[in-house]
N, C-alpha and C positions, 0 to 999 in steps of 0.2 A: 504493499498499500505503500502509496506517495506522501511524503510531506507536503502538508498547506502550504500553498504559496510555490510549490516548485513549478517550473516549467520545463517539460522535455519533450525532445523530437529529434526527427533527424536535421542536423545544421543549427539545432538553436541550443543556447548554454543555460545550463540548470543556475536558476536563481529565485531565492528565497528573502522576502522580504525588501527586495532592492538591493541586496547583498551576495556578491558570488558566493556559489555552494563549493565546499571543499576546495576550494582555493583556486578553484578555475575562473578565472575572470570574464566578466560578462561583455560581450561584444555584440556592439550594432552593428547591422550591416549597411550599408550604403544606401541612400534614400531611392538613388536611380534603381535598385536591384531590388526594392522590396515588393513584391506580389499581393495584389488585394484580390481576397476571395470573394467571384459572385455566384449567387446563387441563382438556381432557376434557369429556363431556357433561355436563348440569346433572342433580343428582340430584332426582327427586320426593319431595317431603315431604309426603303428604296430611295429615298430623297436624297442620298448621298452619290446615288448614281447620275445626279446631275449637278452641273457645273452653278457655283454662287460667287458673289463678286467678292467675298473676305476669303472665304475656302479655297477656292481656284479661281484666282482673279486672271491668269493667263487663257483658261480655257473658256472662261466665262467671255471675256473680252473678246478672244479670238472669235467665239462664235456669234458673236453681236455684229462682225465687223462681217462676216460671210452671212448671217441674216441678211442685210444691208446691200452687199453684191447681189445676194441673190435675187432679192425682191426687184434691183434694177435690171437684172437679165429678163424677168417677166415682163414689167410694166416698161419699160423705157424703149424708146423706138428701135426696130430690128439695127437700123442701117449702126446706130449710137453703139449699141451693144456690140455687133461684130466688130467696128473700130475699136471698143475698148479692150476687147478680147485677142482682138489681132496685137495689139498694145503689148499686150499682157504676157503674150506665148513664148516660149523657150525653145521656139526652134533652131535651128542651126544659125540663121540669119543673125538673128535678134541675140542670140548669146555670143556671136563676134562680136559684135557692136556693143550690146551694152549686158554682160554677164550677170550683175551684182540686180540691177535693175530689176531684171525679167524675171530672175529667179526669186525675187520678193513678191512682184505681182502677180507672178502666175498660181500664188500661192494663198490668193485672195479672191480665188474663185471656185466654185464646186461645179465642176463636169456634171451635167445634168438639173443642177439647181437644186432645191429644197428636197424633191423627190428621188434624189441619188440614195443609194442605200449606203455612202460612205457617210452622210449625215449623222444615224444613228450612231455609227462606230465610231467617227470623231467627238461627237459627246460623250459618249460611255468611255470609251478607252483613255482617253487623253483626262477628264475629269477624275479617272483611278489613278492614271498614271502620276497625274500631280499631287495627289492627296498624299502616294508615297514619297516619291522625290524632288516634289517641290517646281514651281512654277517656271523658272528659267533652265532648270536642267530637264524637265520635258520642254520648252522650246528648243533644247540646243537637239535631242533626239529626234523630233519632228523635224527641224530643218537639217539635220544630218541625212536621214532619210530622203527628205524631198528632193535637196541638192544632188546627192550621190546618185542616186537612182536616176534622176533626170540626165545629167552628165553622161550616167553607162548607157542611154539609151540613145542620146543626140551624137554624141561624137562619132559612133560608129556610123551613122547615117552622114554627116559631113565626109568621112573616109570613103563611105561607098559612092559617094556624088562624087568626090574627087578622081576617084579610082575609075567611073566611068561607070559603076553595077548601078546607079541608079540616076533616076532623072534630076533634073536640077527645081524642079517644081518642089520634091523632097527637102529642100531647105529651108522651105518657106511652109511645111507642115504644123498645123496648129496645135498646142500643147499648152495645157494650163491643168490647173486642178491643185487639190489637197489630197488624192488619193496616195501618191506617193508616201509622204508624210505620216498618213494614217496607218501603212500597212507598215511602217518601220517601230510605229509607236506600239501595236497589237505585238509586233515580235518581243519586244524592248519588257512591255507588260507582264508578258507572259512569264520571263525567267523570275518575278517576284510572286507570282502564284503557287499554289500548292500542287504538287507533280500530277493529280490525276486532273485540274483543270486546266494547268498549263498547257498537256499534252491535247487534250480535247480540243480548246480554244485553236492552236494550231492546226491539228488536222483538219477540224472543220473550214476554216479559213485556207488553208494552204489549198484542201480540194476545189475550195471555189475559185482560186486562181489558176490551177490546173486546165480546170473545165472550160474555162474562158481562154486560155490557150488553146486548148483542143479546138475550138469553136474557130479559132482563128480570126475573129473580129478583129481584131487590133492585136496583133503577137509584140508588137513594139510595146506598148502599155502594158498588155501582159507579163512580159518579162522584166518591165519596169517594177510592177507589184510585187513578184518572186523574190527579185533582187532587193527590193526594199524592206521585205519580210527579213531578209538573212541578214541584212544591216541590222535590222532591229534587236535581232537573234546573238549577234554580237557585240554588242553593250551590254550582255548580261553582268558579266564582271563589273562593268563601271556603275551601272544601275542601282545592283545589290550594294557596290559600297559606297554609292550615295544614301541608298536607305537606310544604312546603318549610321549613316554621319547624318541623317536629316537627326534635326534637334528638338522635333515636336513629335508628340503621340499621333500614331494611323489609327483612324477609327475605317473599319470595313463597313459596307453598305449589311452585313449581318450584326453588327453591332461589336464587334470584337475591336477591343483597343489594344496596342501595343507600343512600346516604345522602343527607340533603338539599341537600347541594352541590351532588350530582353527577347527581342524579335529576331528570329533566323530569315537573314534575305532572301535565301533561294528558296524555301519551303521544302527542302529535302530533310 
């Protein structure tokens, strides 16, 4: 039978009346490593899947810009829309003339407008990623996929035209949208999820991209999506380190809170 006031258990110090017991000094663990016991089922909080001005400012602000440009595409005169998209296109000619400008401008439009399936993917995936690694780092992942996949698909076009394998009209191929950045963000986010959810998400998304590639509707864009997904997967060591470095607690849509000191970033 334990004496009154004695606390025992794994990793705990035996203490009676606030004094060390049997010469064992009382030790208090650092606050960052203390765990709070929660009872009862976790609450589902679906609103955390959506961006907010304070919680996910990058995703929220970017989504607002995309909403404005999509409405412009829908209601502005067709000639004005065509001119704006042409000026924002990352085709070979524009990339050679003003690469920085068109790489940024092309990411301000959604190919297909608000009806594109990438709209939902953008909102859900970037919100989840920003809640885990922060806004600037999420923007870096998105931009990395957008820029590298764009260059990897457009530079071969320029080389093929120079070699005479493609007509000169290929230099002015209209190319814009957020899909490469979203694909890279999906790849990066997968590395922060539990294994079963990680591989399920990657399998479903990769199968969709391969189906588009087989359909051969737009093979250059389809290859760009697969490349962007691979770029996102390649950032796993980086985004996992960023998550460990995050000073704030991350709260998932299922009400599970964790801190950088107590959470395994890889989910393995």
